[in-house]
SESELO-654594 format. One record per residue (C-alpha): residue number from 1; x, y, z. Coordinates in steps of 0.5 Angstrom, whole numbers, plus 2048, in hexadecimal, padded with zeros to 3 digits. Layout:
BEGIN
@seq NUM	c1 X	c2 Y	c3 Z
...
END
This chain:
BEGIN
@seq 1	c1 800	c2 800	c3 7FF
@seq 2	c1 802	c2 806	c3 7FE
@seq 3	c1 801	c2 80E	c3 802
@seq 4	c1 803	c2 814	c3 801
@seq 5	c1 805	c2 819	c3 806
@seq 6	c1 802	c2 820	c3 803
@seq 7	c1 806	c2 826	c3 807
@seq 8	c1 800	c2 82C	c3 806
@seq 9	c1 803	c2 833	c3 805
@seq 10	c1 803	c2 838	c3 808
@seq 11	c1 804	c2 840	c3 807
@seq 12	c1 80B	c2 83F	c3 808
@seq 13	c1 80D	c2 839	c3 804
@seq 14	c1 809	c2 83C	c3 7FF
@seq 15	c1 80E	c2 842	c3 7FF
@seq 16	c1 814	c2 83E	c3 7FE
@seq 17	c1 816	c2 83E	c3 805
@seq 18	c1 81B	c2 838	c3 806
@seq 19	c1 81C	c2 832	c3 80C
@seq 20	c1 821	c2 835	c3 811
@seq 21	c1 827	c2 830	c3 811
@seq 22	c1 824	c2 82D	c3 818
@seq 23	c1 81D	c2 82C	c3 815
@seq 24	c1 821	c2 829	c3 80F
@seq 25	c1 825	c2 824	c3 814
@seq 26	c1 81E	c2 822	c3 817
@seq 27	c1 81A	c2 820	c3 811
@seq 28	c1 821	c2 81D	c3 80E
@seq 29	c1 821	c2 818	c3 814
@seq 30	c1 81A	c2 816	c3 813
@seq 31	c1 81B	c2 815	c3 80C
@seq 32	c1 822	c2 810	c3 80E
@seq 33	c1 81C	c2 80D	c3 813
@seq 34	c1 817	c2 80B	c3 80E
@seq 35	c1 81D	c2 809	c3 809
@seq 36	c1 821	c2 804	c3 80E
@seq 37	c1 819	c2 801	c3 80F
@seq 38	c1 819	c2 800	c3 807
@seq 39	c1 813	c2 803	c3 806
@seq 40	c1 815	c2 80B	c3 803
@seq 41	c1 814	c2 80B	c3 7FC
@seq 42	c1 815	c2 813	c3 7FB
@seq 43	c1 815	c2 81A	c3 7FF
@seq 44	c1 816	c2 821	c3 7FD
@seq 45	c1 813	c2 828	c3 7FD
@seq 46	c1 810	c2 82C	c3 7F8
@seq 47	c1 811	c2 832	c3 7F6
@seq 48	c1 80D	c2 838	c3 7F7
@seq 49	c1 806	c2 839	c3 7F3
@seq 50	c1 809	c2 83F	c3 7EF
@seq 51	c1 80D	c2 83A	c3 7EB
@seq 52	c1 809	c2 836	c3 7E9
@seq 53	c1 802	c2 835	c3 7E5
@seq 54	c1 7FB	c2 832	c3 7E5
@seq 55	c1 7F7	c2 830	c3 7DF
@seq 56	c1 7F0	c2 830	c3 7DE
@seq 57	c1 7EC	c2 82C	c3 7DA
@seq 58	c1 7E5	c2 82E	c3 7D7
@seq 59	c1 7E2	c2 829	c3 7D2
@seq 60	c1 7E9	c2 828	c3 7CD
@seq 61	c1 7EB	c2 82F	c3 7CF
@seq 62	c1 7F2	c2 830	c3 7D4
@seq 63	c1 7F3	c2 836	c3 7D6
@seq 64	c1 7F9	c2 838	c3 7DA
@seq 65	c1 7FA	c2 83B	c3 7E1
@seq 66	c1 801	c2 83E	c3 7E3
@seq 67	c1 801	c2 83E	c3 7EB
@seq 68	c1 802	c2 840	c3 7F0
@seq 69	c1 7FB	c2 83E	c3 7F2
@seq 70	c1 7F7	c2 841	c3 7F8
@seq 71	c1 7F4	c2 83B	c3 7FD
@seq 72	c1 7FB	c2 83A	c3 801
@seq 73	c1 7F7	c2 835	c3 805
@seq 74	c1 7F5	c2 830	c3 7FF
@seq 75	c1 7FD	c2 830	c3 7FD
@seq 76	c1 802	c2 82C	c3 7FE
@seq 77	c1 809	c2 82D	c3 800
@seq 78	c1 80B	c2 827	c3 7FF
@seq 79	c1 80B	c2 81E	c3 800
@seq 80	c1 80E	c2 818	c3 802
@seq 81	c1 80A	c2 812	c3 7FF
@seq 82	c1 80B	c2 80C	c3 803
@seq 83	c1 80A	c2 804	c3 801
@seq 84	c1 807	c2 801	c3 808
@seq 85	c1 804	c2 7FA	c3 809
@seq 86	c1 7FD	c2 7FD	c3 80C
@seq 87	c1 7FA	c2 803	c3 80D
@seq 88	c1 7FB	c2 803	c3 815
@seq 89	c1 803	c2 803	c3 813
@seq 90	c1 803	c2 809	c3 80E
@seq 91	c1 7FE	c2 80D	c3 815
@seq 92	c1 805	c2 80B	c3 81A
@seq 93	c1 809	c2 80D	c3 815
@seq 94	c1 806	c2 814	c3 813
@seq 95	c1 805	c2 815	c3 81B
@seq 96	c1 80C	c2 816	c3 81B
@seq 97	c1 80D	c2 81A	c3 815
@seq 98	c1 810	c2 820	c3 818
@seq 99	c1 80E	c2 827	c3 818
@seq 100	c1 80D	c2 82A	c3 812
@seq 101	c1 810	c2 831	c3 812
@seq 102	c1 813	c2 830	c3 81A
@seq 103	c1 810	c2 82E	c3 820
@seq 104	c1 80F	c2 836	c3 821
@seq 105	c1 80A	c2 837	c3 81B
@seq 106	c1 803	c2 835	c3 81A
@seq 107	c1 803	c2 82F	c3 813
@seq 108	c1 7FF	c2 829	c3 811
@seq 109	c1 800	c2 823	c3 80E
@seq 110	c1 7FB	c2 81F	c3 809
@seq 111	c1 7FB	c2 817	c3 808
@seq 112	c1 7F9	c2 814	c3 802
@seq 113	c1 7F8	c2 80D	c3 800
@seq 114	c1 7FA	c2 80C	c3 7F9
@seq 115	c1 7F6	c2 808	c3 7F4
@seq 116	c1 7FB	c2 801	c3 7F2
@seq 117	c1 7F9	c2 7FD	c3 7EB
@seq 118	c1 7F6	c2 7F8	c3 7F0
@seq 119	c1 7F0	c2 7FE	c3 7F2
@seq 120	c1 7ED	c2 7FD	c3 7EA
@seq 121	c1 7E9	c2 7F7	c3 7E7
@seq 122	c1 7ED	c2 7F4	c3 7E2
@seq 123	c1 7ED	c2 7F5	c3 7DB
@seq 124	c1 7F0	c2 7F8	c3 7D5
@seq 125	c1 7F2	c2 7FF	c3 7D8
@seq 126	c1 7F4	c2 7FB	c3 7DE
@seq 127	c1 7F8	c2 7F6	c3 7DB
@seq 128	c1 7FC	c2 7FC	c3 7D8
@seq 129	c1 7FD	c2 7FF	c3 7DD
@seq 130	c1 800	c2 7F9	c3 7E0
@seq 131	c1 805	c2 7F8	c3 7DA
@seq 132	c1 807	c2 800	c3 7DB
@seq 133	c1 808	c2 7FE	c3 7E2
@seq 134	c1 80C	c2 7F8	c3 7E1
@seq 135	c1 810	c2 7FC	c3 7DB
@seq 136	c1 813	c2 801	c3 7E1
@seq 137	c1 816	c2 7FC	c3 7E5
END
């Protein structure tokens, strides 16, 4: 089971503020623990939304909207992707996640399970996805 631990953005992270050395060390230790346990798949921070864009779909039209985006509470500042045996194990790792912007600053993470190919009914498109996944490994 794969889970994404999503770090919610703040005004400071959207302003391009970077973590200090102490926070980087704390996050590094946490991610090392994940790696030693064999559950870490990926982890990184994201640049502010001012350096990104969104694509709006309406029928067959595509409209590009450049950042920054106003609703900071709906933005992502970073993520950690883990693969564990159960929801409970994911919950334990999430509870140990360091305060994302330091202990003196409010922050929030969200944890979401990823879909797996096994979550879908067998069929032509699923078989095609299986082949693509197998080719990556």
